[in-house]
C-alpha positions as CSV (number, residue, x, y, z in Angstrom):
1,X,-5.6,-85.9,60.8
2,X,-3.2,-88.9,60.6
3,X,-1.0,-89.6,63.7
4,X,2.7,-88.9,62.8
5,X,5.1,-91.7,64.3
6,X,7.8,-91.5,61.7
7,X,8.8,-88.6,59.8
8,X,11.5,-87.3,57.2
9,X,13.0,-83.8,57.2
10,X,14.0,-82.5,53.6
11,X,16.8,-80.2,53.7
12,X,17.3,-78.0,51.0
13,X,18.0,-73.9,51.0
14,X,18.1,-74.4,55.1
15,X,21.4,-76.0,55.6
16,X,21.7,-75.7,59.6
17,X,20.9,-77.8,62.3
18,X,19.3,-74.7,64.7
19,X,16.5,-72.4,64.5
20,X,14.8,-74.8,61.8
21,X,11.1,-74.6,61.4
22,X,10.5,-77.9,59.5
23,X,13.2,-79.8,61.7
24,X,11.7,-78.6,64.8
25,X,8.2,-79.4,64.1
26,X,9.1,-83.1,62.9
27,X,11.1,-83.7,66.3
28,X,7.6,-82.2,68.3
29,X,5.2,-84.1,66.1
30,X,6.9,-87.6,65.5
31,X,8.5,-90.4,67.6
32,X,11.3,-90.9,65.2
33,X,12.6,-88.3,62.6
34,X,15.4,-89.0,59.8
35,X,16.8,-86.3,57.6
36,X,17.8,-86.2,53.9
37,X,19.4,-83.7,51.3
38,X,19.4,-84.5,47.8
39,X,21.9,-82.6,45.4
40,X,19.1,-82.4,42.7
41,X,20.1,-83.1,39.0
42,X,17.4,-81.1,37.9
43,X,19.0,-78.3,39.3
44,X,22.6,-79.2,38.7
45,X,22.3,-80.2,35.2
46,X,21.1,-77.1,34.4
47,X,24.4,-75.0,35.5
48,X,26.6,-73.8,32.9
49,X,29.8,-74.9,34.3
50,X,31.1,-78.0,35.9
51,X,33.2,-75.7,38.3
52,X,30.7,-73.8,40.1
53,X,31.5,-72.3,43.5
54,X,27.9,-72.8,44.5
55,X,27.9,-76.7,44.4
56,X,31.1,-76.2,46.5
57,X,29.7,-74.3,48.8
58,X,26.8,-76.3,49.2
59,X,29.0,-79.7,49.6
60,X,30.9,-77.9,52.5
61,X,27.6,-77.0,54.2
62,X,26.0,-80.4,54.1
63,X,29.0,-81.9,54.8
64,X,29.1,-79.7,58.3
65,X,25.2,-80.4,58.7
66,X,25.6,-83.9,58.6
67,X,28.1,-83.7,61.5
68,X,25.9,-81.4,63.6
69,X,23.1,-83.8,63.0
70,X,25.2,-86.6,64.0
71,X,26.1,-84.7,67.2
72,X,22.7,-84.6,68.2
73,X,22.2,-88.2,67.9
74,X,20.8,-88.1,64.3
75,X,22.4,-88.1,60.7
76,X,21.9,-87.1,57.3
77,X,21.6,-89.3,54.1
78,X,22.9,-87.2,51.1
79,X,21.3,-88.3,47.5
80,X,22.2,-87.5,44.0
81,X,19.2,-87.5,41.7
82,X,16.2,-85.9,40.9
83,X,14.8,-85.0,44.3
84,X,11.0,-85.5,43.0
85,X,11.8,-89.3,42.6
86,X,14.6,-89.9,45.3
87,X,12.6,-87.9,48.3
88,X,9.3,-90.0,47.9
89,X,11.2,-93.3,47.3
90,X,13.5,-92.7,50.8
91,X,10.4,-91.9,52.6
92,X,8.9,-95.3,51.4
93,X,12.1,-97.4,52.2
94,X,11.7,-95.6,55.8
95,X,8.2,-96.2,56.2
96,X,7.6,-92.9,57.5
97,X,4.3,-91.0,57.9
98,X,5.3,-87.4,56.5
99,X,7.9,-85.4,54.9
100,X,8.7,-82.1,56.3
101,X,10.5,-79.3,54.7
102,X,10.4,-75.6,54.6
103,X,8.6,-73.5,51.6
104,X,10.2,-72.6,48.6
105,X,8.8,-69.6,46.3
106,X,10.5,-70.1,43.2
107,X,8.0,-71.6,40.2
108,X,10.5,-74.5,39.4
109,X,10.6,-75.4,43.2
110,X,6.8,-75.3,43.6
111,X,6.6,-77.6,40.5
112,X,8.7,-80.1,42.1
113,X,7.2,-79.9,45.5
114,X,3.7,-80.5,44.1
115,X,4.9,-83.5,42.3
116,X,6.5,-84.7,45.5
117,X,3.3,-84.3,47.2
118,X,1.3,-86.1,44.7
119,X,3.6,-89.1,44.8
120,X,3.6,-89.1,48.5
121,X,-0.1,-89.0,48.6
122,X,-0.6,-92.0,46.3
123,X,1.4,-93.7,49.2
124,X,-0.6,-92.4,52.0
125,X,2.1,-90.2,53.1
126,X,1.8,-86.4,53.5
127,X,4.0,-83.4,52.6
128,X,4.0,-80.6,55.5
129,X,5.8,-77.4,54.7
130,X,6.7,-74.4,57.0
131,X,7.9,-70.9,56.5
132,X,11.3,-70.7,57.0
133,X,13.7,-68.6,54.6
134,X,11.9,-65.2,55.2
135,X,10.3,-63.4,58.1
136,X,6.9,-62.4,56.1
137,X,5.8,-64.3,53.3
138,X,3.3,-64.6,50.7
139,X,-0.1,-62.8,52.0
140,X,1.3,-61.8,55.4
141,X,2.0,-58.2,54.7
142,X,-1.0,-56.5,52.3
143,X,-2.2,-53.3,51.9
144,X,-5.7,-51.9,53.5
145,X,-7.2,-53.2,50.4
146,X,-6.0,-56.7,50.7
147,X,-3.7,-56.5,47.7
148,X,0.0,-57.3,47.5
149,X,2.4,-54.3,48.1
150,X,4.4,-53.3,44.9
151,X,6.2,-50.2,46.4
152,X,8.9,-50.9,48.7
153,X,8.7,-47.8,51.3
154,X,5.2,-48.6,52.1
155,X,5.7,-52.4,52.4
156,X,8.6,-51.7,54.8
157,X,6.2,-49.8,57.0
158,X,3.4,-52.4,57.0
159,X,6.4,-55.1,57.8
160,X,7.9,-53.0,60.6
161,X,4.5,-53.0,62.1
162,X,3.6,-56.6,61.4
163,X,6.7,-58.1,62.5
164,X,6.6,-58.9,66.4
165,X,8.3,-61.6,68.6
166,X,5.9,-64.1,67.2
167,X,7.4,-63.9,63.6
168,X,11.0,-63.9,64.9
169,X,10.4,-66.6,67.3
170,X,13.4,-69.3,67.5
171,X,12.8,-72.9,66.6
172,X,15.1,-74.6,69.4
173,X,16.2,-78.1,68.1
174,X,18.7,-79.4,70.6
175,X,16.1,-79.7,73.4
176,X,13.9,-81.9,71.3
177,X,16.8,-83.9,69.6
178,X,15.9,-87.2,71.1
179,X,13.6,-88.1,68.2
180,X,16.4,-87.9,65.8
181,X,17.1,-91.3,64.2
182,X,20.7,-92.3,62.9
183,X,21.7,-92.1,59.5
184,X,22.0,-95.5,57.9
185,X,25.7,-94.9,57.0
186,X,25.9,-93.9,53.6
187,X,28.7,-91.4,52.6
188,X,28.4,-88.2,51.2
189,X,28.9,-88.1,47.3
190,X,32.2,-86.3,46.2
191,X,32.2,-83.5,44.0
192,X,33.9,-85.6,41.4
193,X,31.5,-88.4,41.5
194,X,28.5,-85.8,40.8
195,X,30.6,-84.5,37.8
196,X,32.0,-81.3,39.4
197,X,35.4,-79.8,40.0
198,X,36.6,-78.1,42.9
199,X,36.9,-74.1,42.5
200,X,38.9,-71.4,44.2
201,X,36.2,-71.5,46.8
202,X,38.4,-71.8,49.9
203,X,41.4,-69.9,48.3
204,X,39.1,-67.1,48.6
205,X,38.9,-67.7,52.5
206,X,35.0,-67.7,52.4
207,X,33.7,-69.0,55.7
208,X,32.1,-72.1,54.7
209,X,28.8,-74.0,56.5
210,X,27.1,-72.7,59.7
211,X,30.0,-72.4,61.4
212,X,31.5,-69.6,58.7
213,X,27.7,-68.0,58.7
214,X,28.3,-67.6,62.8
215,X,31.7,-66.2,62.3
216,X,30.6,-63.7,59.7
217,X,27.8,-62.5,61.8
218,X,29.9,-62.2,65.0
219,X,32.1,-60.1,63.1
220,X,29.1,-57.9,61.8
221,X,27.6,-57.3,64.9
222,X,30.7,-55.4,66.0
223,X,30.5,-52.9,62.9
224,X,26.8,-53.1,62.1
225,X,26.3,-49.4,63.9
226,X,28.6,-48.3,61.0
227,X,26.7,-49.9,58.1
228,X,24.8,-47.3,56.8
229,X,27.8,-45.3,56.5
230,X,29.9,-47.8,55.2
231,X,27.8,-50.0,53.0
232,X,28.1,-48.1,49.8
233,X,32.1,-48.2,49.5
234,X,33.3,-51.1,48.1
235,X,37.0,-50.9,49.2
236,X,35.5,-50.7,52.7
237,X,34.4,-53.7,55.2
238,X,31.0,-52.7,55.4
239,X,28.2,-55.1,54.2
240,X,27.7,-58.3,56.4
241,X,29.0,-60.7,53.6
242,X,26.1,-63.0,54.9
243,X,24.1,-63.0,51.5
244,X,25.4,-66.5,50.3
245,X,24.5,-67.6,53.9
246,X,21.2,-66.6,53.8
247,X,20.9,-68.0,50.2
248,X,21.3,-71.5,51.4
249,X,20.2,-71.0,55.0
250,X,23.2,-71.7,56.7
251,X,22.0,-69.0,59.2
252,X,18.3,-68.1,60.2
253,X,16.7,-64.8,58.7
254,X,15.0,-64.8,62.0
255,X,18.1,-64.7,64.1
256,X,19.5,-62.0,61.9
257,X,16.5,-59.8,62.1
258,X,16.1,-60.1,66.0
259,X,19.7,-59.0,66.3
260,X,19.0,-56.0,64.0
261,X,15.9,-54.8,65.6
262,X,17.3,-55.5,69.3
263,X,20.2,-53.6,68.6
264,X,18.1,-50.3,67.5
265,X,21.0,-48.1,65.9
266,X,20.8,-46.4,62.7
267,X,22.9,-48.6,61.2
268,X,21.3,-51.9,62.3
269,X,17.9,-50.4,61.3
270,X,19.5,-49.6,57.9
271,X,20.5,-53.2,57.8
272,X,17.4,-54.4,58.7
273,X,15.7,-52.7,55.7
274,X,17.8,-54.8,53.7
275,X,16.7,-58.0,55.2
276,X,13.1,-56.5,54.3
277,X,14.1,-56.0,50.8
278,X,14.7,-59.5,50.6
279,X,11.2,-60.3,51.9
280,X,9.6,-57.7,49.7
281,X,11.1,-59.6,46.6
282,X,9.8,-63.0,47.6
283,X,6.8,-61.7,47.8
284,X,6.7,-60.0,44.6
285,X,7.8,-63.3,42.7
286,X,5.2,-65.3,44.4
287,X,2.3,-62.7,43.6
288,X,3.8,-62.3,40.1
289,X,5.6,-65.4,38.7
290,X,5.5,-63.9,35.4
291,X,8.5,-61.7,36.3
292,X,10.5,-64.9,35.7
293,X,10.2,-64.2,31.9
294,X,9.0,-61.0,31.1
295,X,8.8,-57.6,32.6
296,X,7.1,-56.9,35.9
297,X,5.3,-53.7,33.8
298,X,4.3,-55.4,30.8
299,X,4.6,-52.3,28.6
300,X,8.2,-52.6,28.9
301,X,8.4,-55.9,27.0
302,X,8.2,-53.8,24.1
303,X,11.8,-52.0,24.7
304,X,13.8,-52.6,21.8
305,X,17.4,-52.9,22.4
306,X,20.3,-53.7,20.1
307,X,21.7,-56.6,22.0
308,X,25.1,-56.3,20.4
309,X,27.2,-59.3,21.2
310,X,30.5,-57.5,21.0
311,X,29.3,-54.8,23.9
312,X,27.9,-57.6,26.0
313,X,31.3,-59.8,26.0
314,X,33.1,-56.6,27.0
315,X,30.8,-55.9,29.7
316,X,31.1,-59.8,30.8
317,X,34.7,-59.6,30.7
318,X,35.5,-56.4,32.7
319,X,36.8,-54.4,29.5
320,X,34.1,-51.6,28.9
321,X,36.8,-48.7,29.4
322,X,34.9,-47.7,32.4
323,X,37.0,-48.6,35.5
324,X,34.4,-48.9,38.2
325,X,32.6,-51.1,36.0
326,X,35.4,-53.2,35.0
327,X,36.2,-53.8,38.4
328,X,33.1,-54.7,39.4
329,X,32.6,-57.4,36.6
330,X,36.2,-58.6,37.4
331,X,35.3,-59.3,41.1
332,X,32.3,-61.2,40.2
333,X,34.3,-63.2,37.4
334,X,37.2,-64.2,39.9
335,X,35.2,-64.6,43.3
336,X,31.6,-65.0,42.5
337,X,30.6,-61.8,44.7
338,X,29.8,-58.2,43.8
339,X,29.4,-55.3,46.2
340,X,25.7,-54.3,46.3
341,X,26.4,-50.7,45.1
342,X,28.5,-52.1,42.1
343,X,25.6,-54.6,41.1
344,X,23.4,-51.0,40.5
345,X,26.2,-49.4,38.7
346,X,27.0,-52.5,36.3
347,X,23.3,-53.3,35.8
348,X,22.6,-49.8,34.8
349,X,25.6,-49.6,32.5
350,X,24.8,-52.7,30.7
351,X,21.1,-51.6,30.0
352,X,21.5,-47.9,29.6
353,X,24.7,-47.2,28.3
354,X,25.5,-50.4,26.3
355,X,21.6,-51.0,25.0
356,X,21.8,-54.4,26.0
357,X,18.6,-56.4,27.3
358,X,18.7,-56.5,31.4
359,X,17.8,-60.3,30.5
360,X,21.3,-60.8,29.2
361,X,22.7,-59.3,32.3
362,X,20.3,-61.2,34.6
363,X,21.3,-64.5,33.5
364,X,25.2,-63.7,33.6
365,X,24.6,-63.0,37.4
366,X,22.4,-66.1,37.8
367,X,25.2,-68.0,36.4
368,X,28.1,-66.4,38.5
369,X,27.0,-65.0,41.7
370,X,27.7,-67.1,44.7
371,X,24.6,-66.0,46.6
372,X,22.3,-65.7,43.3
373,X,18.6,-65.8,44.4
374,X,16.0,-65.6,41.8
375,X,13.5,-63.1,43.5
376,X,16.3,-60.7,44.4
377,X,18.3,-61.0,41.4
378,X,15.2,-60.5,39.2
379,X,14.2,-57.5,41.1
380,X,17.2,-55.9,41.3
381,X,17.9,-56.0,37.5
382,X,14.4,-55.3,36.6
383,X,14.8,-52.0,39.3
384,X,18.2,-50.9,37.4
385,X,16.2,-51.6,33.9
386,X,13.2,-49.7,35.2
387,X,10.9,-52.3,34.0
388,X,9.9,-53.7,37.6
389,X,8.0,-52.8,40.4
390,X,9.0,-49.5,42.1
391,X,11.9,-49.4,40.0
392,X,14.4,-46.5,39.2
393,X,12.7,-43.9,37.2
394,X,14.1,-44.6,33.6
395,X,15.1,-41.1,33.3
396,X,17.6,-41.5,36.2
397,X,21.0,-43.3,34.6
398,X,24.1,-43.8,36.6
399,X,27.2,-41.8,35.6
400,X,29.8,-44.5,35.8
401,X,32.4,-41.9,36.4
402,X,30.5,-39.8,38.9
403,X,29.8,-43.1,40.8
404,X,33.4,-43.9,40.7
405,X,34.2,-40.7,42.1
406,X,31.9,-40.9,44.8
407,X,31.9,-44.4,46.1
408,X,35.6,-45.1,45.1
409,X,37.3,-41.8,45.6
410,X,40.9,-42.9,45.8
411,X,40.6,-45.6,43.3
412,X,41.4,-48.5,46.0
413,X,39.1,-50.8,44.7
414,X,39.6,-50.1,41.0
415,X,43.4,-50.8,41.7
416,X,42.5,-54.2,43.2
417,X,40.7,-55.5,40.2
418,X,42.2,-53.4,37.4
419,X,46.0,-53.7,38.1
420,X,46.6,-52.3,34.7
421,X,45.6,-49.0,36.1
422,X,47.5,-49.3,39.5
423,X,49.8,-46.4,38.4
424,X,47.3,-44.0,37.3
425,X,47.1,-40.8,39.5
426,X,43.9,-40.6,41.5
427,X,42.6,-37.9,39.8
428,X,42.6,-39.7,36.5
429,X,41.6,-43.1,37.7
430,X,38.1,-42.9,37.4
431,X,38.1,-41.5,33.8
432,X,41.7,-42.9,32.8
433,X,41.2,-41.7,28.9
434,X,41.7,-37.9,30.2
435,X,45.4,-38.6,31.3
436,X,47.5,-37.0,29.1
437,X,49.3,-39.5,26.5
438,X,52.5,-38.7,28.1
439,X,51.7,-39.6,31.3
440,X,49.5,-42.8,30.0
441,X,52.9,-43.8,28.9
442,X,54.8,-43.2,32.3
443,X,52.0,-44.8,34.2
444,X,51.9,-47.9,31.8
445,X,48.4,-47.4,31.1
446,X,48.1,-46.5,27.6
447,X,44.6,-46.2,26.7
448,X,43.7,-48.7,23.8
449,X,46.9,-50.9,24.4
450,X,47.3,-51.2,28.0
451,X,43.6,-50.7,29.0
452,X,40.6,-50.4,26.8
453,X,39.3,-46.9,25.5
454,X,35.6,-46.2,26.5
455,X,33.1,-48.6,24.9
456,X,30.8,-45.8,24.3
457,X,30.4,-42.2,25.4
458,X,28.1,-42.1,28.3
459,X,26.5,-39.2,27.5
460,X,25.4,-40.0,23.9
461,X,24.6,-43.1,25.3
462,X,22.5,-41.7,27.9
463,X,20.6,-39.6,25.3
464,X,20.0,-42.7,23.1
465,X,18.6,-44.8,26.3
466,X,16.0,-41.7,26.9
467,X,14.8,-42.2,23.4
468,X,14.5,-46.0,23.6
469,X,12.5,-45.7,26.8
470,X,10.4,-42.8,25.7
471,X,9.3,-44.7,22.6
472,X,7.7,-47.3,25.0
473,X,6.5,-44.7,27.2
474,X,4.7,-43.0,24.0
475,X,3.4,-46.2,22.9
476,X,1.8,-46.9,26.2
477,X,0.0,-43.6,26.0
478,X,-1.2,-44.3,22.7
479,X,-2.8,-47.7,23.8
């Protein structure tokens, strides 16, 4: 094996300077280590808007990362263009022996990395990649028959048995930082220079960068024991709010899993299960890349939906007439965030009440969620649409009213995002069309004028959905 004297670390969705696998290995292997991040136009050009909170989030995280690396004696070169071209060119300019980076599991990223590896190899350079964004990857958790799991509960059981201190070990950076080489003095491209606009990200007071992730984590540790009791209620501070930080790697998944495992309480174990779900969907995507274009269960590709544009637009804009669904969609549109319970409710409603194909909802979430992750987003939508692995059975359909009554009983969350219902009495806020007409007038919430009438009747829509799915199940049986 060729000795590595000079190395380049390519940051991607791992925007931190601690507990970082690729950076650690580069610092251990090489005498001199440079660092680079690329605002990749192959990704940026595909975004639907020039005002994208995720790009701004990344910009702040990269700015903080550059400062952290500088404080360690190094620096960060930040480039804008096609990563598959710029990374090999930068490696050539620096004369490095290898480029170090962390694994990515998405099909587009796999193709990009293969292209980079080929270009580097033509220059007699290597691409070295490491596991970093998950605890268990690829084939690390398999059934006794050596097959990937497709049902979560046995996967979680096997994951918990497999994961030990080795899987959760930290990759310390500071003690090896002497190998870091300073940056050549390039400035970080501005959002405007890359064709992007500032958003309301900072007005939303979302803690940014690795320091923001630390602030959120420190806060969550103080309330993690109550996680299981609080996590399903959108008006309550129950979740960790770390999903966007996990998405862009401003905090280490290993650190979070270590903390949850060490805590050992029911709440901490419940949160650890959510981290296991994340690994589960990554390995589903790795072993089944067809899910990016088709149903996990092929027979469900035959589902016939009406795909009515008016219904889809009403769902997107939060004007379906079902308050909890509308509040969820308005939260997403205004903040880029949606509570996990509401993601399930909104997804079920689109597919099984409005009979719009789940692919349309999947894409809408992909375009708007700050924490969009292909594997989790696809897995969640296929779960809700009953087309995926370990999916919700097609005959279990969320009732948007009873979900509202159960998880937002006093209507606090609804009133936050659907202010036209602010004066509706709590007894009626989940189904405001049942409020007597005179009371609607008094509350300033006349149905059909101030707030939409229900776009569909849930009971009728449910029966129609059952027929749509039954037709496919019957076709499978006949095949």
